[in-house]
N, CA, C, O and the ligand as a Tripos MOL2 file, in Angstrom:
@<TRIPOS>MOLECULE
protein
  321   319    81     0     0
PROTEIN
NO_CHARGES

@<TRIPOS>ATOM
      1 N         114.6000   72.4340  131.5680 N.3       1 MET1
      2 CA        115.3560   73.7500  131.3670 C.3       1 MET1
      3 C         114.8670   74.2250  129.9470 C.2       1 MET1
      4 O         115.1290   73.5780  128.9330 O.2       1 MET1
      5 N         114.1530   75.3740  129.9360 N.am      2 SER2
      6 CA        113.7440   76.0640  128.9040 C.3       2 SER2
      7 C         114.7260   77.0010  128.3270 C.2       2 SER2
      8 O         115.1520   77.9190  129.0280 O.2       2 SER2
      9 N         115.1240   76.8460  127.1040 N.am      3 ALA3
     10 CA        116.1430   77.7720  126.5940 C.3       3 ALA3
     11 C         115.4360   79.1280  126.2110 C.2       3 ALA3
     12 O         114.7750   79.2560  125.1800 O.2       3 ALA3
     13 N         115.6240   80.0640  127.0780 N.am      4 THR4
     14 CA        114.9400   81.2770  126.7660 C.3       4 THR4
     15 C         115.7890   82.1830  125.7350 C.2       4 THR4
     16 O         116.8180   82.7360  126.1240 O.2       4 THR4
     17 N         115.4070   82.2960  124.6290 N.am      5 LEU5
     18 CA        116.1620   83.0540  123.6920 C.3       5 LEU5
     19 C         115.8200   84.5020  123.7660 C.2       5 LEU5
     20 O         114.6730   84.9330  123.6370 O.2       5 LEU5
     21 N         116.9620   85.2870  123.9980 N.am      6 THR6
     22 CA        116.7580   86.6890  124.2210 C.3       6 THR6
     23 C         116.6910   87.3590  122.8030 C.2       6 THR6
     24 O         117.6340   87.2640  122.0190 O.2       6 THR6
     25 N         115.5770   88.0180  122.5160 N.am      7 VAL7
     26 CA        115.5510   88.6860  121.1970 C.3       7 VAL7
     27 C         115.6100   90.1250  121.4240 C.2       7 VAL7
     28 O         114.9140   90.6980  122.2620 O.2       7 VAL7
     29 N         116.5330   90.7500  120.5890 N.am      8 VAL8
     30 CA        116.6310   92.1970  120.8030 C.3       8 VAL8
     31 C         116.0890   92.9770  119.4960 C.2       8 VAL8
     32 O         116.3520   92.6220  118.3470 O.2       8 VAL8
     33 N         115.3360   94.0310  119.8210 N.am      9 CYS9
     34 CA        114.8130   94.7070  118.5900 C.3       9 CYS9
     35 C         115.8530   95.2900  117.7190 C.2       9 CYS9
     36 O         116.7460   95.9760  118.2170 O.2       9 CYS9
     37 N         115.7920   95.0540  116.4100 N.am     10 ASP10
     38 CA        116.7340   95.4660  115.5450 C.3      10 ASP10
     39 C         116.8200   97.0380  115.3340 C.2      10 ASP10
     40 O         117.7960   97.6010  114.8380 O.2      10 ASP10
     41 N         115.7400   97.6290  115.7480 N.am     11 LYS11
     42 CA        115.5500   99.0500  115.4160 C.3      11 LYS11
     43 C         116.1660   99.8960  116.5880 C.2      11 LYS11
     44 O         117.1010  100.6920  116.5030 O.2      11 LYS11
     45 N         115.3680   99.5180  117.8060 N.am     12 CYS12
     46 CA        115.9290  100.3470  118.8930 C.3      12 CYS12
     47 C         116.8020   99.6700  119.8680 C.2      12 CYS12
     48 O         117.3550  100.3270  120.7500 O.2      12 CYS12
     49 N         116.9520   98.4600  119.7690 N.am     13 GLY13
     50 CA        118.0780   97.7060  120.4740 C.3      13 GLY13
     51 C         117.4550   97.1910  121.8680 C.2      13 GLY13
     52 O         118.2190   96.6710  122.6800 O.2      13 GLY13
     53 N         116.2100   97.3120  122.1350 N.am     14 SER14
     54 CA        115.7370   96.9250  123.4470 C.3      14 SER14
     55 C         115.2550   95.4490  123.3940 C.2      14 SER14
     56 O         114.7590   94.9850  122.3670 O.2      14 SER14
     57 N         115.4140   94.7270  124.5280 N.am     15 THR15
     58 CA        115.1440   93.4430  124.6230 C.3      15 THR15
     59 C         113.6330   93.2700  124.3690 C.2      15 THR15
     60 O         112.8610   94.0720  124.8930 O.2      15 THR15
     61 N         113.2340   92.4150  123.7080 N.am     16 ILE16
     62 CA        111.8210   92.0990  123.4360 C.3      16 ILE16
     63 C         111.3950   91.0180  124.2950 C.2      16 ILE16
     64 O         111.9020   89.8990  124.2180 O.2      16 ILE16
     65 N         110.4060   91.3410  125.1760 N.am     17 VAL17
     66 CA        109.8320   90.3550  126.0570 C.3      17 VAL17
     67 C         108.6990   89.6280  125.4830 C.2      17 VAL17
     68 O         108.6200   88.4020  125.4010 O.2      17 VAL17
     69 N         107.7790   90.5290  125.0710 N.am     18 GLU18
     70 CA        106.5650   89.9150  124.3320 C.3      18 GLU18
     71 C         106.2160   90.9070  123.2120 C.2      18 GLU18
     72 O         106.8130   91.9820  123.1620 O.2      18 GLU18
     73 N         105.2890   90.5940  122.3280 N.am     19 GLY19
     74 CA        104.9180   91.2720  121.2550 C.3      19 GLY19
     75 C         105.8740   91.4790  120.1240 C.2      19 GLY19
     76 O         105.8670   92.4970  119.4320 O.2      19 GLY19
     77 N         106.6880   90.4860  119.9610 N.am     20 ARG20
     78 CA        107.8440   90.4970  118.9270 C.3      20 ARG20
     79 C         107.1650   90.3920  117.5400 C.2      20 ARG20
     80 O         106.2150   89.6500  117.2900 O.2      20 ARG20
     81 N         107.7210   91.1570  116.7460 N.am     21 THR21
     82 CA        107.3620   91.1370  115.3660 C.3      21 THR21
     83 C         108.7100   90.7110  114.5190 C.2      21 THR21
     84 O         109.7840   91.3120  114.5530 O.2      21 THR21
     85 N         108.4320   89.6470  113.8250 N.am     22 LEU22
     86 CA        109.7310   89.1490  113.0590 C.3      22 LEU22
     87 C         109.3540   89.4130  111.5820 C.2      22 LEU22
     88 O         108.4560   88.7950  111.0100 O.2      22 LEU22
     89 N         110.1010   90.3660  111.0140 N.am     23 ALA23
     90 CA        109.8260   90.6080  109.5050 C.3      23 ALA23
     91 C         110.9610   89.9290  108.7260 C.2      23 ALA23
     92 O         112.1480   89.9520  109.0530 O.2      23 ALA23
     93 N         110.4540   89.3420  107.6850 N.am     24 LYS24
     94 CA        111.4380   88.6860  106.7960 C.3      24 LYS24
     95 C         111.6230   89.4120  105.5310 C.2      24 LYS24
     96 O         110.6950   89.7540  104.7990 O.2      24 LYS24
     97 N         112.9910   89.6510  105.2910 N.am     25 ILE25
     98 CA        113.3860   90.2650  104.0520 C.3      25 ILE25
     99 C         113.4870   89.0890  102.9720 C.2      25 ILE25
    100 O         114.2900   88.1620  103.0710 O.2      25 ILE25
    101 N         112.6230   89.2350  101.9890 N.am     26 SER26
    102 CA        112.6110   88.2080  101.0810 C.3      26 SER26
    103 C         113.2250   88.5960   99.6880 C.2      26 SER26
    104 O         113.2720   87.8000   98.7500 O.2      26 SER26
    105 N         113.6900   89.8820   99.6320 N.am     27 ALA27
    106 CA        114.2740   90.1080   98.3810 C.3      27 ALA27
    107 C         115.2700   91.4870   98.5980 C.2      27 ALA27
    108 O         115.1360   92.1380   99.6340 O.2      27 ALA27
    109 N         116.0090   91.7870   97.8400 N.am     28 GLY28
    110 CA        116.8270   92.9270   97.7940 C.3      28 GLY28
    111 C         118.2800   92.8060   98.5230 C.2      28 GLY28
    112 O         118.6110   91.7810   99.1190 O.2      28 GLY28
    113 N         118.9820   93.7730   98.4310 N.am     29 PRO29
    114 CA        120.3960   93.6890   98.9770 C.3      29 PRO29
    115 C         120.3370   93.5710  100.4920 C.2      29 PRO29
    116 O         121.2630   93.0040  101.0740 O.2      29 PRO29
    117 N         119.4140   94.0190  101.0980 N.am     30 LEU30
    118 CA        119.3130   93.8790  102.6390 C.3      30 LEU30
    119 C         119.3530   92.4500  103.1480 C.2      30 LEU30
    120 O         119.8870   92.0940  104.1990 O.2      30 LEU30
    121 N         118.6870   91.6310  102.2250 N.am     31 ARG31
    122 CA        118.4730   90.1330  102.5410 C.3      31 ARG31
    123 C         119.9020   89.4920  102.8890 C.2      31 ARG31
    124 O         120.0230   88.5590  103.6820 O.2      31 ARG31
    125 N         120.8050   90.0010  102.3130 N.am     32 GLN32
    126 CA        122.1850   89.3030  102.5180 C.3      32 GLN32
    127 C         122.6650   89.4600  103.8830 C.2      32 GLN32
    128 O         123.1050   88.5010  104.5180 O.2      32 GLN32
    129 N         122.5930   90.6330  104.3520 N.am     33 ARG33
    130 CA        123.0060   91.0430  105.6840 C.3      33 ARG33
    131 C         122.0130   90.7520  106.8410 C.2      33 ARG33
    132 O         122.3540   90.5060  107.9970 O.2      33 ARG33
    133 N         120.8060   90.8100  106.4010 N.am     34 ARG34
    134 CA        119.8080   90.8380  107.5880 C.3      34 ARG34
    135 C         118.5280   90.2050  106.9470 C.2      34 ARG34
    136 O         117.6250   90.9600  106.5850 O.2      34 ARG34
    137 N         118.4160   88.8960  106.7980 N.am     35 PRO35
    138 CA        117.2920   88.1940  106.2590 C.3      35 PRO35
    139 C         116.0220   88.2340  107.1140 C.2      35 PRO35
    140 O         114.9300   87.8960  106.6590 O.2      35 PRO35
    141 N         116.2070   88.6650  108.3800 N.am     36 THR36
    142 CA        114.9610   88.7980  109.2880 C.3      36 THR36
    143 C         115.2540   90.0160  110.0650 C.2      36 THR36
    144 O         116.4100   90.3870  110.2700 O.2      36 THR36
    145 N         114.2340   90.6280  110.4890 N.am     37 VAL37
    146 CA        114.2890   91.8270  111.3630 C.3      37 VAL37
    147 C         113.3520   91.6600  112.4910 C.2      37 VAL37
    148 O         112.1620   91.4330  112.2740 O.2      37 VAL37
    149 N         113.8620   91.7690  113.7690 N.am     38 ASP38
    150 CA        112.9950   91.6810  114.7530 C.3      38 ASP38
    151 C         112.6570   93.1220  115.3260 C.2      38 ASP38
    152 O         113.4940   94.0230  115.3850 O.2      38 ASP38
    153 N         111.4240   93.2340  115.7140 N.am     39 LEU39
    154 CA        110.8870   94.5090  115.9970 C.3      39 LEU39
    155 C         110.0800   94.3310  117.3360 C.2      39 LEU39
    156 O         109.2670   93.4210  117.4940 O.2      39 LEU39
    157 N         110.3840   95.3040  118.3120 N.am     40 CYS40
    158 CA        109.7380   95.2310  119.4750 C.3      40 CYS40
    159 C         108.2570   95.9750  119.1790 C.2      40 CYS40
    160 O         108.0000   96.5770  118.1360 O.2      40 CYS40
    161 N         107.4380   95.8250  120.1930 N.am     41 GLU41
    162 CA        105.9740   96.1780  119.9790 C.3      41 GLU41
    163 C         105.8080   97.6430  119.5790 C.2      41 GLU41
    164 O         104.8930   97.9670  118.8230 O.2      41 GLU41
    165 N         106.6150   98.4780  120.0380 N.am     42 SER42
    166 CA        106.3510   99.8470  119.7030 C.3      42 SER42
    167 C         107.0830  100.1920  118.3290 C.2      42 SER42
    168 O         106.6240  101.0640  117.5920 O.2      42 SER42
    169 N         108.2250   99.4880  118.0120 N.am     43 CYS43
    170 CA        108.8260   99.7500  116.7280 C.3      43 CYS43
    171 C         107.8920   99.1840  115.5990 C.2      43 CYS43
    172 O         107.7930   99.7430  114.5070 O.2      43 CYS43
    173 N         107.2660   98.1270  115.9070 N.am     44 ALA44
    174 CA        106.3810   97.3900  115.0450 C.3      44 ALA44
    175 C         105.2060   98.3410  114.6820 C.2      44 ALA44
    176 O         104.7740   98.4400  113.5330 O.2      44 ALA44
    177 N         104.7350   99.0150  115.7180 N.am     45 SER45
    178 CA        103.4680   99.8340  115.5450 C.3      45 SER45
    179 C         103.8850  101.0250  114.6840 C.2      45 SER45
    180 O         103.1060  101.4770  113.8450 O.2      45 SER45
    181 N         105.0690  101.5250  114.8730 N.am     46 SER46
    182 CA        105.5110  102.6410  114.2040 C.3      46 SER46
    183 C         105.7970  102.2740  112.7940 C.2      46 SER46
    184 O         105.3940  102.9650  111.8580 O.2      46 SER46
    185 N         106.5440  101.1060  112.6280 N.am     47 PHE47
    186 CA        106.5700  100.5460  111.2170 C.3      47 PHE47
    187 C         105.2760  100.4560  110.4870 C.2      47 PHE47
    188 O         105.1920  100.7390  109.2920 O.2      47 PHE47
    189 N         104.2340  100.0470  111.2330 N.am     48 GLU48
    190 CA        102.9470   99.9170  110.6380 C.3      48 GLU48
    191 C         102.3430  101.2650  110.0550 C.2      48 GLU48
    192 O         101.8240  101.3900  108.9450 O.2      48 GLU48
    193 N         102.5000  102.1850  110.9570 N.am     49 SER49
    194 CA        102.0470  103.5050  110.5500 C.3      49 SER49
    195 C         102.9410  103.9350  109.4410 C.2      49 SER49
    196 O         102.3980  104.5630  108.5320 O.2      49 SER49
    197 N         104.2430  103.7020  109.3570 N.am     50 TRP50
    198 CA        104.9530  104.1680  108.3020 C.3      50 TRP50
    199 C         104.6030  103.3920  107.1810 C.2      50 TRP50
    200 O         104.8170  104.0090  106.1370 O.2      50 TRP50
    201 N         104.1400  102.2560  107.0160 N.am     51 LEU51
    202 CA        103.6300  101.5510  105.8600 C.3      51 LEU51
    203 C         102.3330  102.1940  105.4520 C.2      51 LEU51
    204 O         102.0680  102.4650  104.2810 O.2      51 LEU51
    205 N         101.5240  102.4300  106.4880 N.am     52 ALA52
    206 CA        100.1530  103.1240  106.0160 C.3      52 ALA52
    207 C         100.4240  104.4380  105.2440 C.2      52 ALA52
    208 O          99.7880  104.7550  104.2390 O.2      52 ALA52
    209 N         101.3940  105.1620  105.7790 N.am     53 GLU53
    210 CA        101.6340  106.4080  105.1270 C.3      53 GLU53
    211 C         102.1580  106.1630  103.6330 C.2      53 GLU53
    212 O         101.7390  106.9130  102.7510 O.2      53 GLU53
    213 N         102.9350  105.2800  103.3610 N.am     54 GLY54
    214 CA        103.4200  104.9020  102.1730 C.3      54 GLY54
    215 C         102.4390  104.4500  101.1310 C.2      54 GLY54
    216 O         102.6690  104.5190   99.9240 O.2      54 GLY54
    217 N         101.2520  103.9490  101.6990 N.am     55 ASN55
    218 CA        100.2050  103.4800  100.7820 C.3      55 ASN55
    219 C          99.4230  104.5580  100.1200 C.2      55 ASN55
    220 O          98.6700  104.3330   99.1730 O.2      55 ASN55
    221 N          99.6500  105.9250  100.7250 N.am     56 GLY56
    222 CA         98.7150  106.8920  100.2060 C.3      56 GLY56
    223 C          97.4180  106.8420  100.6790 C.2      56 GLY56
    224 O          96.5570  107.5800  100.2020 O.2      56 GLY56
    225 N          97.1690  106.0100  101.6110 N.am     57 GLN57
    226 CA         95.8560  105.9360  102.1610 C.3      57 GLN57
    227 C          95.9660  105.9630  103.7160 C.2      57 GLN57
    228 O          95.5330  105.0860  104.4640 O.2      57 GLN57
    229 N          96.5810  107.0470  104.0700 N.am     58 SER58
    230 CA         96.8320  107.2530  105.5500 C.3      58 SER58
    231 C          95.5190  107.3430  106.3330 C.2      58 SER58
    232 O          94.5510  108.0250  105.9980 O.2      58 SER58
    233 N          95.6060  106.6080  107.3610 N.am     59 ASP59
    234 CA         94.2850  106.6080  108.1350 C.3      59 ASP59
    235 C          94.2940  107.9990  108.9280 C.2      59 ASP59
    236 O          95.3240  108.4820  109.3980 O.2      59 ASP59
    237 N          93.0910  108.5550  109.0190 N.am     60 PRO60
    238 CA         92.8770  109.6160  109.7850 C.3      60 PRO60
    239 C          93.0750  109.2860  111.2800 C.2      60 PRO60
    240 O          92.1500  108.9260  112.0090 O.2      60 PRO60
    241 N          94.3050  109.4310  111.6630 N.am     61 VAL61
    242 CA         94.7260  109.0980  112.9780 C.3      61 VAL61
    243 C          94.1110  110.1220  114.0650 C.2      61 VAL61
    244 O          94.4670  111.2900  114.2210 O.2      61 VAL61
    245 N          93.1670  109.4690  114.7420 N.am     62 ALA62
    246 CA         92.4210  110.1550  115.9300 C.3      62 ALA62
    247 C          91.7650  111.5430  115.3590 C.2      62 ALA62
    248 O          91.2110  112.3370  116.1190 O.2      62 ALA62
    249 N          91.8750  111.7570  113.9930 N.am     63 GLY63
    250 CA         91.0240  112.7170  113.4940 C.3      63 GLY63
    251 C          91.2440  114.2300  114.0090 C.2      63 GLY63
    252 O          90.3110  115.0250  114.1150 O.2      63 GLY63
    253 N          92.5330  114.5220  114.3050 N.am     64 ASP64
    254 CA         92.6820  115.7990  114.9190 C.3      64 ASP64
    255 C          93.2380  116.7310  113.9130 C.2      64 ASP64
    256 O          93.5870  117.8660  114.2380 O.2      64 ASP64
    257 N          93.3350  116.2620  112.6280 N.am     65 GLY65
    258 CA         93.5620  117.1690  111.5310 C.3      65 GLY65
    259 C          94.9790  117.7780  111.5840 C.2      65 GLY65
    260 O          95.2480  118.7670  110.9030 O.2      65 GLY65
    261 N          95.8470  117.2150  112.3570 N.am     66 LYS66
    262 CA         97.1780  117.8290  112.3330 C.3      66 LYS66
    263 C          98.0450  117.1200  111.3040 C.2      66 LYS66
    264 O          98.1320  115.8940  111.2340 O.2      66 LYS66
    265 N          98.7140  118.0190  110.4690 N.am     67 PRO67
    266 CA         99.6530  117.5130  109.5360 C.3      67 PRO67
    267 C         100.7510  116.8680  110.2010 C.2      67 PRO67
    268 O         101.1060  117.1840  111.3370 O.2      67 PRO67
    269 N         101.3140  115.9380  109.4890 N.am     68 PRO68
    270 CA        102.5400  115.1750  110.1300 C.3      68 PRO68
    271 C         103.6880  116.1970  110.2670 C.2      68 PRO68
    272 O         104.4050  116.5160  109.3190 O.2      68 PRO68
    273 N         103.7980  116.6440  111.4150 N.am     69 ALA69
    274 CA        104.8490  117.6930  111.5060 C.3      69 ALA69
    275 C         106.2540  117.1020  111.7000 C.2      69 ALA69
    276 O         106.4320  115.8930  111.8540 O.2      69 ALA69
    277 N         107.2740  118.0360  111.6860 N.am     70 ARG70
    278 CA        108.5580  117.5510  111.8260 C.3      70 ARG70
    279 C         108.8330  116.2530  111.2740 C.2      70 ARG70
    280 O         109.5490  115.4730  111.9010 O.2      70 ARG70
    281 N         108.2700  115.9050  110.0190 N.am     71 ARG71
    282 CA        108.7470  114.6730  109.4180 C.3      71 ARG71
    283 C         109.7320  115.1140  108.2500 C.2      71 ARG71
    284 O         110.4000  114.2630  107.6610 O.2      71 ARG71
    285 N         109.7940  116.2330  107.9850 N.am     72 GLY72
    286 CA        110.7960  116.7110  107.0130 C.3      72 GLY72
    287 C         110.8230  115.9350  105.6990 C.2      72 GLY72
    288 O         111.8790  115.6010  105.1600 O.2      72 GLY72
    289 N         109.6030  115.6620  105.2060 N.am     73 ARG73
    290 CA        109.4840  115.0230  103.9810 C.3      73 ARG73
    291 C         109.5250  116.0950  102.8950 C.2      73 ARG73
    292 O         108.5380  116.8080  102.7200 O.2      73 ARG73
    293 N         110.5500  116.2260  102.2100 N.am     74 LYS74
    294 CA        110.6210  117.3430  101.1620 C.3      74 LYS74
    295 C         110.1170  116.7120   99.8810 C.2      74 LYS74
    296 O         110.1820  115.5040   99.6510 O.2      74 LYS74
    297 N         109.5930  117.6530   99.0390 N.am     75 PRO75
    298 CA        109.2460  117.2240   97.7820 C.3      75 PRO75
    299 C         110.5960  116.9030   96.9170 C.2      75 PRO75
    300 O         111.5950  117.6180   96.9900 O.2      75 PRO75
    301 N         110.5110  115.8020   96.1330 N.am     76 ARG76
    302 CA        111.7750  115.3710   95.4500 C.3      76 ARG76
    303 C         112.5000  116.3340   94.8160 C.2      76 ARG76
    304 O         112.0440  117.0010   93.8880 O.2      76 ARG76
    305 N         113.6730  116.4580   95.2850 N.am     77 GLU77
    306 CA        114.6080  117.4940   94.6940 C.3      77 GLU77
    307 C         115.1900  116.9590   93.5960 C.2      77 GLU77
    308 O         115.6050  115.8010   93.6370 O.2      77 GLU77
    309 N         115.2960  117.6920   92.5180 N.am     78 ALA78
    310 CA        115.9020  117.3700   91.2760 C.3      78 ALA78
    311 C         117.4990  117.4390   91.4190 C.2      78 ALA78
    312 O         118.0390  118.5330   91.5780 O.2      78 ALA78
    313 N         118.1880  116.3460   91.3640 N.am     79 ARG79
    314 CA        119.6630  116.5360   91.5070 C.3      79 ARG79
    315 C         120.2330  116.7000   90.1150 C.2      79 ARG79
    316 O         120.1050  115.9000   89.1870 O.2      79 ARG79
    317 N         120.8860  117.8640   90.1030 N.am     80 ALA80
    318 CA        121.5010  118.2000   88.8320 C.3      80 ALA80
    319 C         122.8870  117.4760   88.5960 C.2      80 ALA80
    320 O         123.5170  117.6730   87.5570 O.2      80 ALA80
    321 ZN        112.1540   98.6130  119.1260 Zn       81 ZN81
@<TRIPOS>BOND
     1     1     2 1
     2     2     3 1
     3     3     4 2
     4     3     5 am
     5     5     6 1
     6     6     7 1
     7     7     8 2
     8     7     9 am
     9     9    10 1
    10    10    11 1
    11    11    12 2
    12    11    13 am
    13    13    14 1
    14    14    15 1
    15    15    16 2
    16    15    17 am
    17    17    18 1
    18    18    19 1
    19    19    20 2
    20    19    21 am
    21    21    22 1
    22    22    23 1
    23    23    24 2
    24    23    25 am
    25    25    26 1
    26    26    27 1
    27    27    28 2
    28    27    29 am
    29    29    30 1
    30    30    31 1
    31    31    32 2
    32    31    33 am
    33    33    34 1
    34    34    35 1
    35    35    36 2
    36    35    37 am
    37    37    38 1
    38    38    39 1
    39    39    40 2
    40    39    41 am
    41    41    42 1
    42    42    43 1
    43    43    44 2
    44    43    45 am
    45    45    46 1
    46    46    47 1
    47    47    48 2
    48    47    49 am
    49    49    50 1
    50    50    51 1
    51    51    52 2
    52    51    53 am
    53    53    54 1
    54    54    55 1
    55    55    56 2
    56    55    57 am
    57    57    58 1
    58    58    59 1
    59    59    60 2
    60    59    61 am
    61    61    62 1
    62    62    63 1
    63    63    64 2
    64    63    65 am
    65    65    66 1
    66    66    67 1
    67    67    68 2
    68    67    69 am
    69    69    70 1
    70    70    71 1
    71    71    72 2
    72    71    73 am
    73    73    74 1
    74    74    75 1
    75    75    76 2
    76    75    77 am
    77    77    78 1
    78    78    79 1
    79    79    80 2
    80    79    81 am
    81    81    82 1
    82    82    83 1
    83    83    84 2
    84    83    85 am
    85    85    86 1
    86    86    87 1
    87    87    88 2
    88    87    89 am
    89    89    90 1
    90    90    91 1
    91    91    92 2
    92    91    93 am
    93    93    94 1
    94    94    95 1
    95    95    96 2
    96    95    97 am
    97    97    98 1
    98    98    99 1
    99    99   100 2
   100    99   101 am
   101   101   102 1
   102   102   103 1
   103   103   104 2
   104   103   105 am
   105   105   106 1
   106   106   107 1
   107   107   108 2
   108   107   109 am
   109   109   110 1
   110   110   111 1
   111   111   112 2
   112   111   113 am
   113   113   114 1
   114   114   115 1
   115   115   116 2
   116   115   117 am
   117   117   118 1
   118   118   119 1
   119   119   120 2
   120   119   121 am
   121   121   122 1
   122   122   123 1
   123   123   124 2
   124   123   125 am
   125   125   126 1
   126   126   127 1
   127   127   128 2
   128   127   129 am
   129   129   130 1
   130   130   131 1
   131   131   132 2
   132   131   133 am
   133   133   134 1
   134   134   135 1
   135   135   136 2
   136   135   137 am
   137   137   138 1
   138   138   139 1
   139   139   140 2
   140   139   141 am
   141   141   142 1
   142   142   143 1
   143   143   144 2
   144   143   145 am
   145   145   146 1
   146   146   147 1
   147   147   148 2
   148   147   149 am
   149   149   150 1
   150   150   151 1
   151   151   152 2
   152   151   153 am
   153   153   154 1
   154   154   155 1
   155   155   156 2
   156   155   157 am
   157   157   158 1
   158   158   159 1
   159   159   160 2
   160   159   161 am
   161   161   162 1
   162   162   163 1
   163   163   164 2
   164   163   165 am
   165   165   166 1
   166   166   167 1
   167   167   168 2
   168   167   169 am
   169   169   170 1
   170   170   171 1
   171   171   172 2
   172   171   173 am
   173   173   174 1
   174   174   175 1
   175   175   176 2
   176   175   177 am
   177   177   178 1
   178   178   179 1
   179   179   180 2
   180   179   181 am
   181   181   182 1
   182   182   183 1
   183   183   184 2
   184   183   185 am
   185   185   186 1
   186   186   187 1
   187   187   188 2
   188   187   189 am
   189   189   190 1
   190   190   191 1
   191   191   192 2
   192   191   193 am
   193   193   194 1
   194   194   195 1
   195   195   196 2
   196   195   197 am
   197   197   198 1
   198   198   199 1
   199   199   200 2
   200   199   201 am
   201   201   202 1
   202   202   203 1
   203   203   204 2
   204   203   205 am
   205   205   206 1
   206   206   207 1
   207   207   208 2
   208   207   209 am
   209   209   210 1
   210   210   211 1
   211   211   212 2
   212   211   213 am
   213   213   214 1
   214   214   215 1
   215   215   216 2
   216   215   217 am
   217   217   218 1
   218   218   219 1
   219   219   220 2
   220   219   221 am
   221   221   222 1
   222   222   223 1
   223   223   224 2
   224   223   225 am
   225   225   226 1
   226   226   227 1
   227   227   228 2
   228   227   229 am
   229   229   230 1
   230   230   231 1
   231   231   232 2
   232   231   233 am
   233   233   234 1
   234   234   235 1
   235   235   236 2
   236   235   237 am
   237   237   238 1
   238   238   239 1
   239   239   240 2
   240   239   241 am
   241   241   242 1
   242   242   243 1
   243   243   244 2
   244   243   245 am
   245   245   246 1
   246   246   247 1
   247   247   248 2
   248   247   249 am
   249   249   250 1
   250   250   251 1
   251   251   252 2
   252   251   253 am
   253   253   254 1
   254   254   255 1
   255   255   256 2
   256   255   257 am
   257   257   258 1
   258   258   259 1
   259   259   260 2
   260   259   261 am
   261   261   262 1
   262   262   263 1
   263   263   264 2
   264   263   265 am
   265   265   266 1
   266   266   267 1
   267   267   268 2
   268   267   269 am
   269   269   270 1
   270   270   271 1
   271   271   272 2
   272   271   273 am
   273   273   274 1
   274   274   275 1
   275   275   276 2
   276   275   277 am
   277   277   278 1
   278   278   279 1
   279   279   280 2
   280   279   281 am
   281   281   282 1
   282   282   283 1
   283   283   284 2
   284   283   285 am
   285   285   286 1
   286   286   287 1
   287   287   288 2
   288   287   289 am
   289   289   290 1
   290   290   291 1
   291   291   292 2
   292   291   293 am
   293   293   294 1
   294   294   295 1
   295   295   296 2
   296   295   297 am
   297   297   298 1
   298   298   299 1
   299   299   300 2
   300   299   301 am
   301   301   302 1
   302   302   303 1
   303   303   304 2
   304   303   305 am
   305   305   306 1
   306   306   307 1
   307   307   308 2
   308   307   309 am
   309   309   310 1
   310   310   311 1
   311   311   312 2
   312   311   313 am
   313   313   314 1
   314   314   315 1
   315   315   316 2
   316   315   317 am
   317   317   318 1
   318   318   319 1
   319   319   320 2
@<TRIPOS>SUBSTRUCTURE
     1 MET1         2 RESIDUE 1 A MET
     2 SER2         6 RESIDUE 1 A SER
     3 ALA3        10 RESIDUE 1 A ALA
     4 THR4        14 RESIDUE 1 A THR
     5 LEU5        18 RESIDUE 1 A LEU
     6 THR6        22 RESIDUE 1 A THR
     7 VAL7        26 RESIDUE 1 A VAL
     8 VAL8        30 RESIDUE 1 A VAL
     9 CYS9        34 RESIDUE 1 A CYS
    10 ASP10       38 RESIDUE 1 A ASP
    11 LYS11       42 RESIDUE 1 A LYS
    12 CYS12       46 RESIDUE 1 A CYS
    13 GLY13       50 RESIDUE 1 A GLY
    14 SER14       54 RESIDUE 1 A SER
    15 THR15       58 RESIDUE 1 A THR
    16 ILE16       62 RESIDUE 1 A ILE
    17 VAL17       66 RESIDUE 1 A VAL
    18 GLU18       70 RESIDUE 1 A GLU
    19 GLY19       74 RESIDUE 1 A GLY
    20 ARG20       78 RESIDUE 1 A ARG
    21 THR21       82 RESIDUE 1 A THR
    22 LEU22       86 RESIDUE 1 A LEU
    23 ALA23       90 RESIDUE 1 A ALA
    24 LYS24       94 RESIDUE 1 A LYS
    25 ILE25       98 RESIDUE 1 A ILE
    26 SER26      102 RESIDUE 1 A SER
    27 ALA27      106 RESIDUE 1 A ALA
    28 GLY28      110 RESIDUE 1 A GLY
    29 PRO29      114 RESIDUE 1 A PRO
    30 LEU30      118 RESIDUE 1 A LEU
    31 ARG31      122 RESIDUE 1 A ARG
    32 GLN32      126 RESIDUE 1 A GLN
    33 ARG33      130 RESIDUE 1 A ARG
    34 ARG34      134 RESIDUE 1 A ARG
    35 PRO35      138 RESIDUE 1 A PRO
    36 THR36      142 RESIDUE 1 A THR
    37 VAL37      146 RESIDUE 1 A VAL
    38 ASP38      150 RESIDUE 1 A ASP
    39 LEU39      154 RESIDUE 1 A LEU
    40 CYS40      158 RESIDUE 1 A CYS
    41 GLU41      162 RESIDUE 1 A GLU
    42 SER42      166 RESIDUE 1 A SER
    43 CYS43      170 RESIDUE 1 A CYS
    44 ALA44      174 RESIDUE 1 A ALA
    45 SER45      178 RESIDUE 1 A SER
    46 SER46      182 RESIDUE 1 A SER
    47 PHE47      186 RESIDUE 1 A PHE
    48 GLU48      190 RESIDUE 1 A GLU
    49 SER49      194 RESIDUE 1 A SER
    50 TRP50      198 RESIDUE 1 A TRP
    51 LEU51      202 RESIDUE 1 A LEU
    52 ALA52      206 RESIDUE 1 A ALA
    53 GLU53      210 RESIDUE 1 A GLU
    54 GLY54      214 RESIDUE 1 A GLY
    55 ASN55      218 RESIDUE 1 A ASN
    56 GLY56      222 RESIDUE 1 A GLY
    57 GLN57      226 RESIDUE 1 A GLN
    58 SER58      230 RESIDUE 1 A SER
    59 ASP59      234 RESIDUE 1 A ASP
    60 PRO60      238 RESIDUE 1 A PRO
    61 VAL61      242 RESIDUE 1 A VAL
    62 ALA62      246 RESIDUE 1 A ALA
    63 GLY63      250 RESIDUE 1 A GLY
    64 ASP64      254 RESIDUE 1 A ASP
    65 GLY65      258 RESIDUE 1 A GLY
    66 LYS66      262 RESIDUE 1 A LYS
    67 PRO67      266 RESIDUE 1 A PRO
    68 PRO68      270 RESIDUE 1 A PRO
    69 ALA69      274 RESIDUE 1 A ALA
    70 ARG70      278 RESIDUE 1 A ARG
    71 ARG71      282 RESIDUE 1 A ARG
    72 GLY72      286 RESIDUE 1 A GLY
    73 ARG73      290 RESIDUE 1 A ARG
    74 LYS74      294 RESIDUE 1 A LYS
    75 PRO75      298 RESIDUE 1 A PRO
    76 ARG76      302 RESIDUE 1 A ARG
    77 GLU77      306 RESIDUE 1 A GLU
    78 ALA78      310 RESIDUE 1 A ALA
    79 ARG79      314 RESIDUE 1 A ARG
    80 ALA80      318 RESIDUE 1 A ALA
    81 ZN81       321 GROUP 0 **** ****
């Protein structure tokens, strides 16, 4: 009998059958509540592109020259 552990994506909540990504939170307040984060394949890839954006070295995705639309990233607003 093989104990099949059902893993659910922590981001979208779908059951991960294969291509599971397990991210480990090694520091910060989130670690208390959620030391590990499971991501399904599609969430992991969006996480990856999100990381790439944060690096300031965003890959020219498919080179279609489209600006990242509807991302709503505003310039930092000075809060008075
Ligand atoms: Zn997911």
